N, C-alpha and C positions, 0 to 999 in steps of 0.2 A: 086751702093756702088761697092767696090772694094779693094782688099788688093793687094798692088804692091810692087816691090824693086826698089826703086829709085836708079838709078845707081851712084850718088855721095853720095849716105847714105851706110856707109859699115856696114852691119848689120849680126849679127852670122846666122848662116843657121841651123833652128829648124827645120828640115824635118824630115817625119816620116820614119824611116827605115823600112826594111823588117820583123825585128823582131818586132818593134812596131806594124806595120799591122798585124803582126800574133797573137799578143796578145793585141788587142785593146779592150778595156773594153766593159762589157757585156751588155750595154745600148745600145737601139737601135736609128738609126738615119735618119732622112729626109733630103736628101740633095738636092740642087738646082743644075741643069745641070752643071752651073757653075763651082761649087765646085768639082763636078766629073772629068771635064776636068782638073781643077789645079791639083787633086790627081793624075791621070794619067799623065802628065807631070811631076809631081814630080817624080814618080816611073822610069819615062823614064830618067830622070838626075842623078838618084841614084848613079850609079857606079861611076860618076865621083867627087861626093861630099864627103866633111867630115861632118859630123855631131856629134851635142852635145845632149848627151840623160842624163836624171837624172840616176845617179849610177856612173857616171864619170864626171870628168871637163876636160878631153882631148876629144878635137874634132878627131873623126876617120871615116874612110871608113867603119870599120867591125862593124858587131852587137856587142852591149854590153853583157858582161859575167853575168849581173845580170837581174833577170825578172821585166819586166817593163811593166805596163798596160798604154793604152792610151785612154783619152776620149777628142774627138774633141767637138767644138762649138755645132754642131749638135745633137752630142749624150747627150749633157747637157740639150739639148732644148726637147728632144723627148717624155721624159716621164711626162711631164706635172708637174715637180716639180718646186719649186720657189726659191730654195737654194741650195747650193753646198753641204751641208750637207745631204739631202734628196737623192743626187745622189749617193753620195760616199759611205754613209752608206749601201748602196745595194750591195755592191760589195761582192763576197763570201770570202773574206780573211778579210773582216771587221767584228769584232764581236759587241759585246751589247754596244751602244753608245749614249751619252745623246742627247735628241732632244725635241720636244715640249711637249712630252705626259707626263702624271702623274700632280702632285700638288705641294704641299709644300716639299721642301726637295730634290728636284731632281734637274734637271737642268737651271731652274731659266732664261728659254729663251735661252740656250746656246745650239749649236750643235757641236760635236765634232767627231774626227775619231778614233777607238780603233783598229788597224791593229794588225792581229793575237792574237786578245784578250788580248794582253799585258797590255793596258791601254793607255789613251790619250795622258799621257805626255811621252810615249817611243815612240809615232808618230812625226816626224818632218814634220813641214807644212812651205813651201817657197813659195814667189811669186816671179817669174823671177829668182828663184835661190837665192832669199834673205829671211832672216829670218821673222817671221811676230811676232807682238807683243802678248803676252798671254792675255786670256780674263779677262772680269771685270763683275759686276752684280749681284754676289750671297751676302750671308751674309760674305763677303771678297772679293779676287780677285781667278784669276784661275791661275795655272801651266800648262796651254796648250793652244793653239787656239781655239777660238770661231769661227767656221766657218759662222757664222753668220754677223760678221763684214768683209766678205771679199766678195761684191756683184758680183753674177754670170756675170751680164751683162758686167763687165770689161775682164773677162777670155776668152781666145780663144781655150786652150787647157790645157788638167791636164795630168800628168804624175805621177804614183804610182808604186815606188820603191818598192819592197815586199824583202827586204835583209837590212840587216844591214850597216851602210855607215858613223859612227861614225869618221874613217880614213879620208873620204871624205867630210862629212858637219858638223862635229862637234858633241856635245853632244846631246842626246836625240833621235838620230836615231837607236834605238836599233831594232824596229820592222820594220821599213822602213821609206821612204820620200815621200811625196806627194808636188809636184812641180808644181804650176799653172802657166801658162805663159798668160800675157795680150796681147791683140791686138797689132800688131806693124806695123808701116807705114800704118793705114787704111785710106782709101778715101772713103766717101759717107755718106749717114745716113740710120739708120735703125731704124723703129719705132716698136715697139711689144706691143700688148695689149693681155690681157690674163683675162679670166674668168673661174671658175671651183665650184664645190660643190657637196657634198656626195648624194648620192640616200636618204637620209633623210632629204636633206635641208639645212643643217649645213656644216661647214667647208668652210662657203663661203671665196674664196681665188681671189683676185684681184691683175693686176700685170701691170706697165707700164712700158717699158724701152725706152730710146733713146739713140742710139749710133750715134756719128758725128765725122768724120775726115777728115779734109782737108790739103792739100800740101799749105805751105806759103815759096815761093820759093824753097830751098832744104830740107826746114824742113817741119816736120809734127805734127800736133797738133789734139790730139783726145781727145773728151769729153763723157763720159757715164754718163747718169742720169737713176735713177732706183728708184721705188716704190713699194712696195709689201704689203699686208694688208691680213692676215689670221685670220678668226674668231673661236672660241673655238668650242670643243663638250664637252656636260654637260653629267656627270655619268648617268643620270636618262634616257639618251637618247640611251643608249645602255644597252642591256638587260644583257650582260655580267657584266656590272658594277653598276646596279642599285642598288643591294644591296650585300654587303661583303659576300663572303664565308664562313669566319670566325664568322658572327653571328653580330647581332647588339648590339651597347652599350647598358649596362644595364641602364636604366634610361628613363625619359619622358623630353620631351620638357618643360614641366610646371616646371619641378625642382624635387628633391628628397632632403627632409630635414631629417636631423639627430640630434637629441638634447634630452639630458636627461630630461628636462625639460617639454619635451612632455608626457612623460609617465604618467603623472598624468591628462591629459586631455582627453585620449581615453581608452575607455577599451579593447583596444587591444595592441599586441607588436608593440610599435614603433620604434625599435632597428634597424630592417632593413630600416626604413626610411618610410617618410609618401610622397605622391603626391597627385594630383588631377588631375579629367577627364578634357580633352580640353573643354573650354568655360567655366567650373565652376568658380563660383567667389573665387578667393582665400583670400578674405577678410572675408569670411565666415569659420569659423573654422570647421563646420558641412559637407563643401566640401572637406575634406582631408581624404584621406585612406590610408591603408598600402599598401606599394609596394611590386608587386609579382615578379615571376620570368618571367611573361610574357610582364612587362612593359620596352619595349626596343624601343631605338630612331637610327635611321638613320641619323648619324652624316655625312656620305658621300655621302649624297644628296645634289644636284647642286653643286658639285664639278667638276673641270674640269678634263675632261680625256685626252684632248688636249688642251693647251693654245693658247691663242691669241698672234700674231706677227704682228709688223708692222717695215717695214723697208725701209729707205730712204738714197740714197747714190750718192756720187758726185766722179766722179775721173776723172783726168786729165793727161795726157801724152804728154810731148812735145819733140820730137826726133830734133836735130840740128845736121848737118855735118860742121865740119870744115875741113882744110885740111888734118890735121895730124891725127885727132882724131872725134869721135862723143861723143855728150852730150846727155843725158837722164834726162828728170826733169818728177818726180813722184808727184803726191798729193792726197790725199784719206779725203773725210770727210763720215763717216758713222754713221747713228743713228739708234739704235733698241731698240724699247718699246715692253716688254712684261709684263705678269702677269699670276699669278696662284691664283684661286679662290678655297677655300676648307672652311670647318665647321667654323662656330662661334666658339666664345672664349671659350674654355673649362672651365670645374669646377675648380674655383678660392678662394671659401670663406671655410677658416679653422679656427675653432676658435683657435688653437694653432699658430697662425700666425696674431693675432691681430684684427680677426673681431669678431663683437657680433653685436646683434640687440636687443636695449632696449625694456622695455615694454612701447611702444608708438603706439597708434593707428594709426598714421600717417604712420609708417611704419612694424607693428608687429600686428596682426589679433588675436593671442594666448592669450594676456594679461599676459605674462610672459617672461622675459628677455631670448633670446636664446644665451648661451654662454657656455665657458669651451672647455676642449681639444678635447672633443668627439664632440663638435657642428660641423657640416659641412653641406654644402649647394652643392649638384651636380646639377649645372645649365647652361645648353647651351645657351648663349645669342643670340638667334635669331633676338632679336630686335634691336641690334648693327648690323645686317647684315653680311654675312659670310665674312671670313678675305680675304685680297686680298693683295699679295706680288706684288708690281708692280717694273719694273726695266726699268730705262732709259739708255742706253749704248752709249756715243758718242766715236766714233774711228777717230782719227788724225793720219795721216802718211804722211811724206814727205819723199823724197828721190830723189838725186842727183849722176847720173853715166856717167862715161867716160870709153869708149874703142876704140882702137886703132889697130894699127901695128907698130913693133918694124922693122922688115924685112918682106920678103916674106913667113918667116917660122915661125916667133913668132908675138903672138897677146897678148896684156894687155887688163886689164879692172879693175877699181877702183867703188867703190858705197860707199856712207855714207847716213845713214837713222836714223830719230829719229820718234817715234810711241808712241801713248799714249791712251788706253782706259781707260775713266773715267766714273764713272756709281753713279749714285743715287739708293738706295733701300729702298722703301717705303713700312712701315706694316701699311696696312690701317685695320680699324675696330679692333685693341686690346683695352684692357682695362685698364684704369688708376687704379691701386688696392688701393691707397691712395684716389681716390675721392671717389671710390666704400665703401671703407671701411667708410667714414664720412658721405656718403649718407644713408647708413645703420643704423647710429646712429642718422639719423634726422638732420644731421648737428651739433652734440652737440659736442663742443670741449672741454667738461668737462675731467679736467686730461691729457689734451695734453698741453704740454709747448711751448714755444716761438711762432712764427709767422707760422701760419699753412697755407702752399700755397694751399690745397686744400679745406680750407674754403672760398676763394673770389670765388663767384658765385655758392657756393655750392647749391645744389636741393637734397631733401630729395628722397632716393630710396626706393620704394616698391617692392621689389623681387619677391611678392607672387601672383602678377597679371602681365601683359604684361605691357612692361615699358612705359612711356609717351615720346615722342620726345625728351622732356625737359631733362627728366631723363638720355635718351641714350646719348644726344649730352654732358652730364656732366660726364659720365663715360667713353665715348668712347676716344681713343688714337690714335694718328698716330706717328709711330717712322719713322725716315729717317738716314739712313745711308749712306756714301759715300766710295768709293773705288777706286782704280786706277793701272793700270799696265804701266810701262815705259820700254822703249827700245832704246838704243842707238847701232846702229851698224856701223862699219867700215871695210870695205876688199880691199885688192889689189891683184889681180891674173895674173899670166903670163901663157902661152901655149905656145908648139910649138914643132918643131923637134929639137933632138939632133944630131943624125948622122944617116945615112943609115947603117944597117945591112944587111950581107946576105939574112935574110929572111924576111926584109922589113925596115921600119922606127921605129927607136926608139923615142918615144915622152914621152913628160912629161907636167906637170903642177906643179905650186906651189904658196903659197898665204901665208898672214898674215889676221890675223881678230883680230878685239877688239871688244867686247861686253859689255853691261852693262844691267843689269837686274834691276828693281826696282818695289816694290810692296808697297802700304798704303791703310790700312784699318782704318776708323774712324767711330766706331760704334755712334748710338745716345747716347748723353750727359743726356738725361733725363731718358732714360733705366737704365743707367749704375750708375745713382745718388741714394744714399740712401735714403730709404722710411721713411717719416714722421710719419706713424700712423701704417703700417703694419710692422710684423718682417721679410718678404720674399722679395720677389723681388718689385720693387715698379710699374711694369705694367706686364701684361701677357706675355709680351716678353722677352726673356731671356737675361740677361747682357752677354756682354764679353769683353775680352780685345782687345784692337785695334791692329794693325801690323803696323810697319814700317821696311822695311828691305831692302837690295839691296847686291847684288856681283856684279864682273867684271872678265874678264879674259882675256888673251892675248893668241894667238895661232897661230901655223905656220904649214903647211903641205908641203906635195910632194907627187905628184903620177906618175908613170911610167907605160908604155905601151911598152914590150919588145917582140920582134917578135923572136921566138925560131927556127921554120922550117917553110918552106912554097915549094909549088910545088914539094911534095914528094908523093910516092905511099901511099895512104893510108893518106895522110896528105896534105891537102891544104892549110892549117893552123893552126900554134900552137903559140897561144900568153899567155906571163905572164904578168900579171898586178901587182902591188904593190903600195902599199900606206901607209904612216905614218903620224899621227898628234900630235902635241905636244900641251898640253893645261895647262895653268897656271892660277888656280883661286884664288880668294882672301879669298875664306873662308874654303880651305882644302889644298891647294899646288898644285903640279903640276901632270900628267899623260901622258903616251905617248900610241898610239893606233894604231894599224895595220891591213891592211886588204890586201889579197893576192887572184888572181884569175887566172883561167886557162881555156882557149877558145881554143878547138880543133876542127876545121873545116874537116871533113872527104872529104867532096867532097861539089857539090852543093846542095845537097840533104837533108844533117843532120850537125849539130853539135852540140858537148856537151860543157856544160859548169860548172863549180865548184869555189865556193868561200869559203875564211874562213875568217872572220870579228871578231876583238875584239870591243867590244860596252863599251859604257860609258855613263853613266847620272849622271849629278851632282844633289844634293838636291836643290829643287827648293826654292825659297824666301817663297812661301808658306809654304812647310814642314818644313824650318828651323826656321821663325818666325812668323807664325801665332798665334795671341793671343788666349787664351782660351776660349771658348765659350761654351755655353749650348745649345743644339738643341733637338729635339725627332726623335727617329728611330722606324720604324715598328717592333715590336718582338713579336713571339709567344713562351712564356714561357715554358720549358719542366718541369717545377716544379709544374706547374698549374694541381689541381684535384689530389694532394697527391702523385703524382708520386714518385718511390720509387728508385731513382736513386743517385749515388754516390755523387754529388754535390747538392743534394737538401735535406740534413742533415740539419736540423734545422727550414725548411720551415715547418709551421704547415699544417697538413694533411687535414685540411679544407680548404685551401688556393684556389681560383679559381680567375683567372687572370680578373680585371674588363677593364682595359684599354691597348691597344695594341700599342700605341705610347708612348714609354717610354724615359724617361729623357736621354740624354748622352751628355759627355764632350769630346770635340775634341778639338785639339790646335796643335802646331809645336814643334819640337824636335831639338835644335842646336846641338845636340850631333850625329846628322847622318851623315852618310859618304857615297860617290858616290856608285851607282851600278856599276857592270862590268858584260859583258856577252862576250859569244861566239858565234858566228853564222856560222853554216855550211850550204852552199846550192849546191846541185849537180842535174842537168837537162840536157835536151835535147832541141833542134829546129828540126823539121822535114818539109821541104818545098819541096815535091819532083816536079821535073820538069815534069814528066810524068802527074800528075794532077793539071796543073796549077790554082791559086787560092785557094789551099788547104793548111792549114799549122796546125801543132799540136806541142803543147810544153808540157813539162813536167819538173816540180821542186819539189825538195824534200829539206825542211828545218829542220834543228835542230837547238833549238836555249836555251842556259842556261844562265841564270841571277843568279849571286850571290850577298846578301846583298840588295836583295829587297826591296825596301820602300814601306810600305804598312800600311794599317791599316786592322787588322783583321775583324773588322766589327761587330756591336753589337750583330746582330743574332748568330754569329759564336762564339763569346765568350761566350753568354749565353748556347748554346748546348756544348759547349767546355766543361765548368764548369759542367754542370748537366751530362753530359754524362762520364766525366774521374773525375771530382773533382779537374781540375787543373786551374789555373790563376783565380780562385774564386775572388779573392782579389780587382779585378777591379769592381766587382758589388757590389752595395750597396742595401741591403734590408729593409723595413718597419719590425716592430715586426709582423704584419699580412703576411710579405711573399711578399708583393708588391715591386718590383724594383723601386728604387728611383734614381738610376743613374748608367750609366756605363761609364768608363772611356776608350775610344779608341782613341787614337792617332798615330802618324806614327812611325814605328820601322824599324830596321835595319838587322833583325835576319832573313829574310826569304831566300828561293831561289826557282826559277822558272825554270820548263823544260816544252817546247814546240816542237812538232814535229809533221809534217805532209807533205801533198804534195799539189800542185796545176795542173791540166789540163787544159788546154786551146784549142779547136779545132775550126778552122775556114774555110769556103769554100765560096767562091764567084764565081759566075757562071751566065753565060748567057743561057737562053732559048728563044722560040719563043714568049713567052708572057712576057717576062722581064728580068731583072737582080735580081740575088738573091745574100743574103748575110746571111749566118749560124752562127751562133756562139754558142758553147757552153762550158761553164767555170765552173769547179767544185774545190770545195777545200776540203780535206779529213783533219781530226784533228785527229790524232794518238794518242796523249798523250797530256796533259795540267795538271801537278803537281806543288803544291804549298807546299813547306814544310818548316813549321815554327817551330822555337826555341822557347822553353817555358822558362819560368823563373827558373826553376829548372834544366835547361841545356838539357833537353830531347827534342826531336823532334814529331812533329806531321804532317803526310801526306796527303794533301787533294786532291784527284785524282777528278778534275773535268770534265774528258773526258765524254762527252755524259751526262751530267748532267746539271740540272738548278737550280737557286740558287737566291737569292732575288736580282731582278733587272739586272739578267746576265744569259745568257744559253751559253752552249757549246756543240751545236751539232756536232756529228761526220763529216755529211755531210751537205755542202751547196752547190747550185748552181744556175746558171744562164743560159737561153735558150735567144736567139735572133734571129728572122728571119725578115729580111727585103727586101721587093721585091719594084721595081720602073720600071716605064715603061711611057716613055714620062712625061706628066707632073703630073702622079699619083704617089703616093708613100703610100707604107701601111707598118705597124709594128707590129709585135706579140711577146711578150716575156713571160715568166715566171720566177719567182724566188722561190728558195725552200729552205726553212729552215728544215734540219732533225729532228728527233725524240729525245726526251731527256727524263730523269727520275729525277722526284725532290724527296727528302725525306721528308715525311711527317708524323708526330707522330709515328717515328721510320719505317715507311714503305717505300718502294719505291713506287712512283705513276708515271704512264706513261706519257708523253705530247707527242701526235703525231706530225706527219710531217705537214707543212703548205705549201701550194703552192698558189702564188699570179699570177694571169692571167691578162695580160694588153694588149691594142689594140690600135692603131692609123692609121687614114688614113690622107692625105693631097694632097693638089692640089696646083699646082703651074699656076696662070693664066696668065704668061708670061707678065706681064706688072708691075712688082716688087712685085705684091701681092702674098703672100702665104697664105691658110687658113688650118688649122690643126683641126682635131676632134679626142678626145681620151677618154679611159675609162682605168680606173687603178682597178686592184684588180674586175674583172669582174664579179666574183662569189659571190661577196659579202664575202669574206673570214674574219670573225672576228679571234680575238686572241684565242689562246687554253687556257683554264682556267686553273690557277695555285692557288694552296693552299698557296705555301710560299710566295706569293707577296700578302700579306694580305691586305684588305680595298679595294684596286684596281682589284685584281682577275687575274691579267695578267701581264709579264714581259713588262715594260713599256718600256724597252731599247733595246728589241729585236723584237717584233711586232708593226704592224701598226693597230690601232683600228679605221681608218675611215671608211673602210667598201668601197664599189662601189663609185668610184669617176670619174665624168666625166669633161670634159674643153673643152674649145675652144679656138683656138689663131691665133690671125691675124698678119703676120708680113709683112712689106713693106719697100722695098729696092729701095732709089731712089739718 
């Protein structure tokens, strides 16, 4: 295997600069001796080359003025991770991100990147400098890139720009840019096989990769194939998640019956409900007893803590040189299959919604009709099996690019692409409520008019004992939604030398771009259809409105690199950078955004840098056009237990919350306006010649976002109402105090303030026992505040610095340490990842969540015949996530911490 430069193929120089090497990302690498030699050769040639690094479209010989982290292919492989998301989410600058953790209502198999804690849709993801299509596969589509649609086998290097870059790359680059580069001009064949599992024998993970490249004349063809399969982790297999800390659900597996007609049958009070003991015959009325407070049901047993995922990918790249230009053709197909398993369908039998059970011994043991508004059966339908939401997401992307040179000083490039994510979302083991209602009536259609679809193949349903397979099949329902995201993109760029100034070369880049974004969501027709028998929803899956929306835009930009001073006392180089981008959107109009930077190299040892950038994010198709839909959100009701709070007025004093999954309505808002931001960054790079191999970077950032588009969150809305009495109109309660709905849609009335700093130190040195490479990366969050404007015009400020909330943590400190050692054919790596302590507010009191350290190690041996064997252990100390009381039911923050525990893996790589 080799990667070479064909003399006849004019390719951009994507070499890693001194700065990039100084702040290379914190994951360890096991490198082959050939790769080391290539790196040394690249460093030797550095002073003679211009480079293009993420953060600027101008190729230059000097370091970029923006903070960029770099991950090489080896560094992507060393951690034993099978996806780009698993690697990138561990960077200290990345906050809580969607992953495979949790069950319903979370990622649905998606992996995201949340730079600076500002949200996935404020981090721009590029591949070879080009945009990637937004994700799909949830109940609806996404408005950010799903990293699981980008197979890691095709990626040779990742650059992470931690600075605003709207003027350079366009909208969404408020928090930063992740730019992934594919292998280029690859020749040879690489085969990779991988297996890993946790110390508890679960999360079995298998991966097979094939990378093949060949020269066809002066052209180069590369093909990458990948297959990865990761198994789930169940809640009962981790002590932390076996039982909800907020308590078990009230009720029993056998069901709880409440009906006024029962009181005459028993000599005890049946108002609280009656149940039976496990195994007792429900058709014998004497086996039923009064429910007690001790009767509890663990509906969170047999849920996924971490869901399974299977990914299959094919990527092809064809590079063709012509006399005056080069052509690049890219084609990708990726399939992701994932699912989430959670509790059986929840209680659904209510007398006030058209349910009753006649006095028929086939379906009723009590000898009286059970009916009326007070009639209710709380029953978890275990016989149907656990609910399983399954996604199949097919990604297709094709791209055609050209690049060439106008003369010795000017280059040009053009690219056009079309991409589509198409997904099917299947809801397994739900309930057809019409069928259930008719089955409970022993299939008697008396009183029903017209043709009743549920009568076809009707099976009487006796809910007072275990359901027979025939009963379960009759009432079981499977929903099928489809959704997709589409993207069309075209751009043209030029870059080159304008003129020579006394201090150096005045360079520029300019370009134009067209982009169209589309989103389509088609809910299941049957779920949305009107019920024939019941008065509520037709199935246990909530109906929702479909979505179809699109927008397009035209853009133009220009960027300049202006040398001001050079070769002066105390000023080896002083450079000003300036960029501006004009964007015209079909949805709201035009905008112009700028970026300015100043680089001051004092001498060979130290350089200072600073930037000011205007940011911009247009409302996404999802935020604008998403149809109204009902879902469930985990909520701990502050009004439970007779709390004497301002917003609890009117809630009965004896109200006790029974169900923590609360109905919530979400949807789009076509009145949304764009977000705007201002980013300031100041820092320095220190590379002392007296200590060769050592580097230190420091970067301070301050980001202010206005008109932030966000949802307040169901729990936050309930807390705000209860504690202040504000915005209570979005919450609907039943007469007994129970929350029946929360309206939680996107709004444009917020602002966000984030500031902090990053420090990266690296030292590469040789000793008698081998070469050492030590890196420490630290991120400090000094402020994260969200200010929300309420309906009455007042504001409320939410300071999240050092706090933990539902599915998100904002620790002040995050850090990674990585130590690499290599000698001859042996390689070893040790690393730790640190997530700082936080506090969560639970029942009005602060609760401390301590710091977490994950320790990892790997060792590899190169057999010098093309075979490299690697063995590694992640989370050596088997550290489990810290317990959280606000993350109810699952007991930990699924978007911040890793529940796998100790994980061992072996990897074989053969190059030939």
